[in-house]
N, C-alpha and C positions, 0 to 999 in steps of 0.2 A: 445458388450455391450459399452453403453456410457461411456468414460472416464471421470472422474471427477477430476478435481483440483482447486486450491484455486480461478481461474478465470472463471470458468464454466458458462455457460449461460442457464438458465432453459428454456426448451421447452415447452410451456403450450399449450395441445390440448383443442379446443373450439369444443365441439360435442352439437349434438341435432337435431330433426326431422324440415322439412322444417316449416318456419312460428313460430318456438319457440321463437326467437329474439337473436340468435347469432350474427348476424351482428351488430345490435342495440347494444348489450352488449359490442360488440368488439369496436366500433366508440366510446360508452362512455369511456372504460377505454385507449383509446387512446388520450383523451383529457386531460388527467393528464399531468399538466406543468411539463417539465424538463425530463420526462421518453424518454428512446430511445428504442423503440421496433420494432423489426422487425416480418413482418407478412407474412404467407404462406398462401395462398388461392386456392381454386378450381376453375377452370373455368366453372365447371360442374354446372347447376342450377342458379338460382337467385342470385345476389351477388351486394350487393351497399355499400361496405367499402368507406367511405369519403375519396378520392382522396387526399384533402389538408391534411387530418391528415397523411397518409400513407406518403406521398412524406415530410411531416415534420420531419420525425422519420428516415427512410433511404433513398437512392436514388430514390428506386422502390422497390415494393413488389417482393417477389420471387411467380412465378405462377405456379402451377401444373395443368396442363391441362389433358383431356381424362377421368375424371369422379373421382369417390370417392377416398379419399386418399387411404384407406386399399385394394385397388385393384391393385395398382401399381406394378408393377414388381420388385423383389429385386435389380435389377441394376440399377433403375432409379427413377427420381422424388423427393422424400424426402429427401434421404440423400444428394443429389446435393443441393436442396435449403436450408437446414440446414447448409451444409458446406460453401456455400456463405454467410450467414448471422452471422454465427461463426467467420467470418474474425476480428482479434482483431482490425483492422481499423476503425470498425465502432463503436466499444464500445458501444454494445447494451447492455441494462438491461434484456432483455428479448426476446424470441421468441413465437408467438402466431400462433398456425396452426388452421385456421378455416376450418374444415373438411366438405366435403358435407353433406346434410340431410340424405343422404343413407348410409353414414360411419358409421361402426359399432365401438363403443369406445373400446371395448375389442381388436380388431384387430388395431385399432392406436394407443393404449397404447403400444402393443408389439413392433410396428413398431418403437417408438421413444425410447423404452428402450433399445431394441437391435441394435439401430442404432450404427454405426460404426464411426461417427464424431466426433472427438476431441473438447473439449472445451463445449459439449452440455451435460446435465442431463436432466432426466425426470423433469417437474415443474408441474405435477399434470393433471388430466382430469376434465375440466370443463363442465357439461351435462347441459344444458339448458332446461328447460319443460316450456311448454305452460300451465300454471295452468288451464286456461278456456276450452282446449280442450285435454287435457293430457289421461282423462280415456276414451275417445271415438276414441285415435287414435292411443297410444302407450301403454298404460297399461290398455289392455281390455280384459283380460283372466285371469283364476283362479290364476296362477302363475306369479308372479310379472318378468317382463321382465329382461333378462340376463344383459342387458346394465347398469343396476344400479350396479353391482358388480364391474365394471370398475372406475366409478366415484370416484374422491376424493372431488370434490365440486358440490353439485347440486343446481342449481339455479332456483326456481320455479317462473317463470317470468309471467307478465302480470296478477298479482292480482288485478289492477285496473279494470280489466273485469269481476271481481267478486263481487257480492253486499259486500257490507262492513261486513255484519254480518256472511257472509258464509267464509270469508278468511282464519280466523284461523283454521276453521274444514277443509278446503281445504288443506291447507299446511299441517296441522296434519296427514290428511289422506294420502298424497303423502309421507310423511317423513316415516310414519309407513310401508307402502310397499317398499320404498327404504331399510327401516332396516332389512327386511325380507332377503334380497340379500345380504346387504353390511352394517353391524352395527357401521362401520367406517367413513361412509362418513358423510362430513360436509353439512347441510342441510340449505339455507337461501331463505328467499322470497324477491321478488323484482318486482319492476314495471319498464316499459322501459328500461331493462337491465344494471339498476343503481346499480352495485355492486362496493365498495371499491377497486379500483385498488392494493392497499396494501394487499388485500388477495392473489392476482396472483403473484405479481413481486415487488422488493424495488423500492420505489419511492422517488424521492428528495423531499426536502422541497419547501415550495413556494418560489416565487420570492421576493427579498428584496423590502421593499418601495422605490420607486423611479425609479424602472425599468419598462421599456414600457412592456405592455402587449402584448404577442404573440397573434398569431391567434389562438392558440390552448386554451389559456388562456382565450380569448374573448368567445370562445366556450362554454368551462366550465360556465362562467358567464351567458349567454344565456340559457344554458340548465338548469341551476339552477333556473332560473326566470320561469320555467314551475311548480315549487314545486311538483315534482315527489318525492316520498319517497326514500330515498337512504340508501342501507345498508352499515354501515359505519365499519369498522376495529378497533378492540380495539388492543394495543400492551403493553407489558410489557419488558422493560430491567434490567437486573441484570449484574453486574460486580463483578470480585473477583481477588484476586491475588495468586500465589501459584501455584500448582498442585492436580488437581481433582484424585476423585476415578473412575476409567473408567466404574465399577459395576454400580453405583450411576449414572452416566451420562447416560449409556445407558438404565438403568431402565426408566428415565425421557424421552429419544428420543422414546422409543417404546411405552412407555404410557404415552403422554402427558395430561395435566391436560384437565378437560372438556372446550369445547369451542376452544381449540387452533387448528388452522388449519395449521401453518407454525411455525417452529423454524429454527433459524439459527443463526450462531457465530461461534467463535473460543474460542479453548480450549487447555490447556497444560496437559500432562501427563507424569509422571516419572516412568519408569520401567527398572530394572536393571543399576540402575546409570546412566540412559540417559533420559533427558527431550524432548519430542515431541509434536510438536502443530499440530492441527488438525482443519481442518474447517468442521463444520456441517450443514446440511441441511436436514429439515424435513418438507414434503408435506404430509399431511393426514398420512398414516401408513409407507410411504417410507423413509426410513434412508440413507443417502448418507454422507459418511465420506472419507476426502481426506488429504492428506499431506498439512500442510500450510508454506508458506514460510518465515513467520517471527519466531525467535527464543525467542522471549519476553514471559516471564514467567507471562501471563496475562489471564485473560478468560472473554467472555462475550458473553450473548445468549440473544435474542430476540424472545419474544413470540408473534403471531399474530392470531387474530381469532375473533370470537363476542360473546357478552354477557358473558365477561369472569369475573370471579370472582377475581379481581385484587389481593386481599391478599392473595388468595389460590396459584394463578399461581407465584406471586413473592415468596413466602415460598417453593413451590416446586421446584423452579429453584435454589434459594440460597442453599438449600440443596445440589442439585446436584452439584453446584458450589463450596462448602466450601473445602478449603485447606485441603488436606490429607497428613498427616506427616507420615503416617505409612508403612507398605509394601502393595502394592496392590495385589490383588488376581491375579492369573494367569488366572483363568476363566473370570474375568473382562476383562482383556488384550485381552484374545482371542475373545471375544464377540465384541470388539471395531476393533480389526483387521478383523475379519470376515467382517463386514460393511464396511471396506475401501476395503478389496479385491474384495468384490462383486461392489463397486463403480467404478473399473477401467476397 
């Protein structure tokens, strides 16, 4: 299983049938100014990742030949590519794996989760759906397809190819079908793959005034000129001092507020006269906890998602990060330590 430390890199799988818009979405998120993203691609099938964008992020993409990722032998392919991109010298913010249109998201998810590569942790399964053709090509049986069960984020793409008065109904219909298999999946609608990169990985702030625009930033400006609707992510940050109640913390991580897709940050817990610091990362329902290097007794969590009730999210996180001065419950510590062990 992937080893999680304070400096782990999220490995994000990008899945979806051919023509759904995976590569369009990938090229869009690669245009984020300042981000350093490693890309693993299949040589199987049609692929048109913008070479200028990829080259600007890493020396070259790691390429997997021979078909769909989920069919690779245990001893080759994906782990080698992940290990190469996890090299600390590259300083990547994330690794995105664009799977073949034939890949099974469930199998891809398992391959990432049980990878033996250090410094890599699962960063979610993003399943891209063609809103116009989905019910004719993918979801065409009475039972919803099993692939829904693996997704953490479902992007209902190409909504612009549906009449405006039918878009909400189509999005709602797809979301209802997804919920039959996966009540916890985060579902968003999009056109031209325009999803806020902050939903997928940590992005740095925009360039300061006076700095020269890079090729990627110029491409952002050009893309914005097309006036495609953009899925924007909301974020809420809460900090506190002291040590938190591990039970309250795990309650929050296991059941984030509505609309929250990612949670990240550091927390301090005191148990048996010793203070321990942890790094937490949540994507969908996946909770990862690792030991933190810092010994400072301070806490901070950031919630990222869409259509957030900001006041409710802030209140929930504030309650979870409230300083706890009494004796913490052994049950709460066991819950925290269980996630930490599973994350190694």
